[in-house]
C-alpha positions as CSV (number, residue, x, y, z in Angstrom):
1,M,88.3,134.7,125.0
2,A,91.6,135.5,126.2
3,V,92.6,131.5,125.5
4,V,91.2,132.0,121.8
5,T,92.9,135.1,120.6
6,Q,96.4,133.6,121.8
7,A,95.8,130.6,120.2
8,I,94.3,131.9,116.9
9,E,97.5,134.2,117.1
10,I,100.0,131.5,117.5
11,V,98.4,129.7,114.8
12,E,98.2,132.2,112.4
13,N,102.2,133.2,113.2
14,N,103.3,129.7,112.5
15,P,102.9,128.9,108.5
16,T,103.5,124.9,109.3
17,L,100.6,124.9,112.3
18,K,98.1,126.7,110.3
19,Q,98.7,124.4,107.4
20,R,98.3,121.1,110.2
21,V,94.9,122.8,111.6
22,I,93.7,122.9,108.4
23,G,94.2,119.7,107.2
24,A,92.8,118.3,110.5
25,L,89.7,120.1,109.9
26,K,89.4,119.2,106.6
27,S,90.2,115.5,106.9
28,G,88.6,114.9,110.3
29,G,86.0,117.4,110.6
30,T,85.3,119.8,113.1
31,E,84.1,117.5,115.4
32,A,86.5,115.3,115.4
33,F,88.9,118.1,115.9
34,K,87.1,119.5,118.8
35,E,87.8,116.0,120.9
36,A,91.1,116.2,119.8
37,I,91.5,119.5,121.7
38,N,89.6,118.4,124.5
39,H,89.2,122.2,126.2
40,P,86.2,124.3,127.4
41,V,86.7,126.9,124.4
42,A,87.0,124.6,121.3
43,N,83.6,125.2,119.9
44,V,85.0,128.8,119.9
45,L,88.5,128.2,118.4
46,V,87.2,126.0,116.1
47,A,84.6,128.0,114.7
48,A,87.4,130.7,114.4
49,F,89.7,127.9,112.9
50,Q,87.2,127.2,110.3
51,G,87.8,131.1,108.8
52,F,91.2,129.3,107.6
53,T,89.7,126.8,105.7
54,E,87.7,129.6,103.7
55,P,89.2,130.9,100.6
């Protein structure tokens, strides 16, 4: 969870990176994003990032 928390903080503090994450989730879908990350915490991280795409 520490890795996920740190990753979320990094993305939230970098507007350009945040927009890239949102764009990747919208265009490629969550499964493609999980494969691109290719890390054991991908499921948790993607679930957290999906919150960025909700209004």
